[in-house]
C-alpha positions in Angstrom: -56.8 69.9 73.5 -53.2 69.5 74.4 -51.2 72.4 72.8 -47.9 73.7 73.8 -47.2 77.2 75.0 -45.4 78.1 71.8 -48.4 77.1 69.6 -50.8 79.1 71.8 -48.6 82.1 71.6 -48.4 81.9 67.8 -52.2 81.6 67.6 -52.8 84.5 69.9 -50.2 86.6 68.0 -52.0 85.9 64.8 -55.3 86.9 66.3 -53.9 90.2 67.5 -52.4 90.8 64.1 -55.8 90.2 62.5 -57.5 92.7 64.8 -54.7 95.3 64.3 -54.9 94.8 60.5 -58.7 95.5 60.5 -58.1 98.6 62.6 -55.2 99.6 60.3 -57.3 99.2 57.2 -60.1 101.3 58.7 -57.7 104.0 59.8 -55.8 104.1 56.5 -59.1 104.3 54.7 -60.3 107.2 56.7 -56.9 109.0 56.5 -57.0 109.3 52.8 -57.1 105.9 51.2 -53.3 105.5 50.7 -52.8 102.4 48.6 -49.3 101.7 50.0 -50.6 101.5 53.5 -53.6 99.4 52.6 -51.4 96.9 50.7 -48.8 96.7 53.5 -51.5 96.1 56.1 -53.2 93.6 53.9 -50.0 91.7 53.3 -49.4 91.6 57.1 -52.9 90.1 57.6 -52.4 87.6 54.8 -49.0 86.6 56.2 -50.6 86.0 59.7 -53.3 83.9 58.0 -50.7 81.7 56.2 -48.7 81.3 59.4 -51.8 80.3 61.3 -52.8 77.7 58.6 -49.2 76.2 58.5 -49.0 76.0 62.3 -52.4 74.3 62.5 -51.4 71.8 59.7 -48.0 71.0 61.2 -49.2 70.5 64.8 -52.3 68.4 64.0 -52.3 65.4 66.4 -55.0 63.2 64.7 -53.2 60.6 62.6 -54.5 58.2 60.0 -54.7 54.7 61.5 -52.3 52.2 59.9 -53.7 49.1 58.2 -52.4 45.7 59.5 -52.4 42.9 57.0 -51.7 40.4 59.8 -54.8 41.5 61.8 -56.9 41.6 58.7 -55.9 38.0 57.8 -56.6 36.8 61.3 -60.1 38.4 61.2 -60.7 36.8 57.8 -59.7 33.4 59.1 -61.9 33.7 62.1 -64.8 34.6 59.8 -64.1 31.5 57.7 -64.1 29.4 60.9 -67.4 30.8 62.1 -69.0 30.3 58.6 -67.8 26.7 58.6 -69.4 26.3 62.1 -72.8 27.4 60.6 -73.0 31.2 61.1 -74.6 33.1 58.2 -71.8 34.8 56.3 -73.8 37.9 55.3 -74.9 38.6 58.8 -71.4 38.1 60.1 -69.9 40.4 57.6 -72.5 43.0 58.4 -71.6 42.7 62.1 -67.9 43.3 61.2 -68.8 46.4 59.1 -70.9 47.8 61.9 -68.0 47.1 64.4 -65.6 49.0 62.1 -68.0 51.9 61.8 -68.4 52.0 65.6 -64.6 52.0 66.0 -64.2 54.9 63.6 -66.9 56.9 65.2 -69.2 56.9 62.2 
């Protein structure tokens, strides 16, 4: 996975904040169950979680492949030519479906 240094630093910082928040919640619970501390520490943990989610969404590298009408039309014309030459259309279309699934990794 190719991630930049800034993204790795943000992810590590969020993990450290998570661990510190858990420790802070335990310590504030032992120290007298002060709701202000618990809410503040919980808000910090929730903020770190939101930041981690946003960073992961924004930096996602997998993109949806674009559909090409020109290539689809060329494939359809080739299928028509092969069917006219005597190839069974159902078997040919099944071969195309299998090829698409193979290309998509399904």
